[in-house]
C-alpha angles and dihedrals in degrees: 000000000000116000105188133053090246092052091048090052095045098043102034117012101041089055092059121098114259093254091056092046088052090051090049091049090050091050092050094048092046090051090054092051092050092050090054086220116194089217089076112078107217097172119130094222126098118221122216088256092053090053092047091050091050092049092048092049091046093052091046091050093047092049091054095042094046110032120191093255088072096242116129113233118232 
């Protein structure tokens, strides 16, 4: 039986079909909302780090979607 989160993911969750993984993710997120856990930041404000993270992800995505050779990635 798996003992760590990584082992659980590798041995159990990653073997599930995508629809079941999506259902599991939904159940986990709904459970967090119902717990009203303080670990989940529900503020509507973006910190400087949030904005930097978004910009970095956007640039990374754009670089992969629009490579320098001019071909659009599928």
